[in-house]
C-alpha positions as CSV (number, residue, x, y, z in Angstrom):
1,M,0.2,0.1,-0.1
2,V,1.4,3.5,-0.8
3,A,0.2,6.2,1.0
4,S,-0.9,9.5,-1.0
5,R,0.0,12.9,0.4
6,Q,-3.1,15.3,1.0
7,T,-1.4,18.9,-0.2
8,L,-3.3,22.1,0.9
9,S,-4.9,24.9,-1.6
10,P,-2.7,27.0,-2.6
11,V,-4.5,29.9,-1.1
12,R,-5.5,28.7,2.4
13,E,-7.2,29.6,5.8
14,S,-4.8,29.7,8.7
15,V,-4.9,30.8,12.3
16,T,-1.8,32.3,14.5
17,H,-1.7,31.6,17.9
18,K,0.9,34.0,20.0
19,F,2.1,32.4,22.8
20,Q,5.0,32.2,25.8
21,I,6.2,28.9,27.8
22,M,8.3,30.7,31.0
23,G,9.0,33.6,29.2
24,H,10.3,32.3,25.6
25,E,7.8,33.9,23.0
26,G,6.8,32.4,20.0
27,Y,3.7,32.2,17.4
28,L,2.0,29.3,16.3
29,T,0.6,29.1,12.9
30,I,-2.0,26.2,11.4
31,G,-2.6,26.0,7.9
32,L,-6.0,24.6,7.5
33,F,-7.5,22.0,4.9
34,D,-10.7,23.3,3.2
35,T,-12.6,21.2,5.3
36,G,-10.9,23.5,8.3
37,L,-9.0,21.0,10.0
38,P,-5.2,21.1,10.3
39,G,-2.8,20.3,7.7
40,E,0.2,22.0,8.6
41,V,2.0,23.7,11.4
42,F,4.3,26.2,11.9
43,I,6.0,27.6,14.7
44,K,8.4,30.4,15.0
45,M,10.2,31.4,18.1
46,A,11.9,34.5,19.5
47,K,15.5,33.5,19.5
48,E,16.0,32.4,16.0
49,G,19.3,30.7,15.3
50,S,19.3,28.5,18.5
51,T,19.4,24.7,18.4
52,L,15.7,24.7,20.2
53,S,14.3,26.9,17.1
54,G,15.9,24.4,14.8
55,L,14.7,21.2,16.5
56,I,11.0,23.1,16.8
57,Q,11.2,23.3,12.7
58,A,12.2,20.0,12.2
59,Y,9.2,19.0,14.2
60,C,6.9,21.5,12.9
61,R,7.5,19.7,8.9
62,A,7.5,16.1,10.4
63,I,4.1,16.5,12.0
64,S,2.9,18.7,9.1
65,L,4.0,16.1,6.2
66,A,2.6,13.2,8.9
67,I,-0.9,14.9,8.6
68,Q,-0.6,15.1,5.1
69,Y,0.1,11.6,4.6
70,G,-2.8,10.7,6.9
71,L,-2.2,10.5,10.3
72,P,-5.1,11.4,12.6
73,L,-4.9,14.5,14.7
74,N,-5.7,12.9,17.7
75,E,-3.2,10.3,17.4
76,A,-0.5,12.9,16.6
77,V,-1.6,15.0,19.9
78,R,-1.8,11.5,21.9
79,R,2.0,10.9,20.6
80,F,3.3,14.3,21.3
81,K,1.4,15.4,24.5
82,G,3.0,15.1,27.8
83,M,6.6,15.6,25.9
84,R,8.7,16.8,28.5
85,F,11.9,19.7,28.0
86,E,12.8,23.1,28.6
87,P,11.5,25.6,28.3
88,M,8.4,24.2,30.2
89,G,6.2,25.9,32.7
90,P,3.6,28.7,33.0
91,T,2.0,29.4,30.1
92,S,0.2,33.1,28.3
93,N,-2.5,31.2,27.6
94,P,-5.4,30.5,30.2
95,D,-6.9,27.5,28.4
96,I,-3.7,26.2,28.8
97,P,-2.0,27.2,32.1
98,E,0.9,24.8,31.9
99,A,3.1,23.3,29.4
100,L,5.6,20.7,29.7
101,S,7.4,21.5,26.4
102,I,6.6,23.7,23.2
103,I,5.7,20.2,21.6
104,D,3.7,19.4,24.4
105,Y,1.8,23.0,24.2
106,V,1.0,22.6,20.4
107,A,0.0,19.2,21.0
108,Q,-2.4,20.9,23.9
109,Y,-3.5,23.6,21.7
110,L,-4.3,21.3,18.9
111,E,-6.6,19.0,21.1
112,L,-8.3,22.0,22.6
113,H,-9.3,23.5,19.0
114,Y,-9.3,20.6,16.9
115,V,-9.8,17.1,17.9
116,S,-12.9,15.4,18.2
117,D,-14.9,15.1,21.5
118,I,-15.8,11.8,22.8
119,S,-19.5,12.1,20.3
120,G,-16.8,12.5,17.7
121,R,-18.0,16.3,16.5
122,I,-15.1,18.4,16.1
123,Q,-14.7,21.1,19.1
124,S,-13.9,24.0,17.1
125,A,-12.9,24.9,13.3
126,E,-11.7,28.4,14.4
127,P,-10.1,28.7,17.5
128,S,-11.5,31.8,19.7
129,N,-8.8,34.6,20.1
130,S,-7.0,34.2,16.9
131,C,-7.2,35.6,13.6
132,S,-7.5,33.9,10.2
133,V,-5.3,34.8,7.4
134,R,-5.1,34.1,3.8
135,L,-1.8,32.8,3.0
136,D,-0.2,32.3,-0.8
137,A,1.8,29.3,-0.9
């Protein structure tokens, strides 16, 4: 069996969310499929050029490709939620008061806004306190 990649439209909706974990500031951008579900993840950290920033970019590419090749979002959240490394601690988001890492924060954010509840319904197609932006790829 060969997996096929579902690509995003050249012009797509996205959500950009500013966050802080223990004073480390970043921006989480989630590119959305036409269905309103995540199809790509980008994280921009304030400390560019750091080892952490490079590893975060690698994570973003890997998770984006995995989702585009069919990894269910709830499975991605399950695998990455709870990962523990610095920076960790209090966040600027009252809905996610503590994060064990940047990866844990992203997993919690995706779970909060995009993963189905027990009945199978999507909790939210557009997170609150976020802006929608159209991007040309």
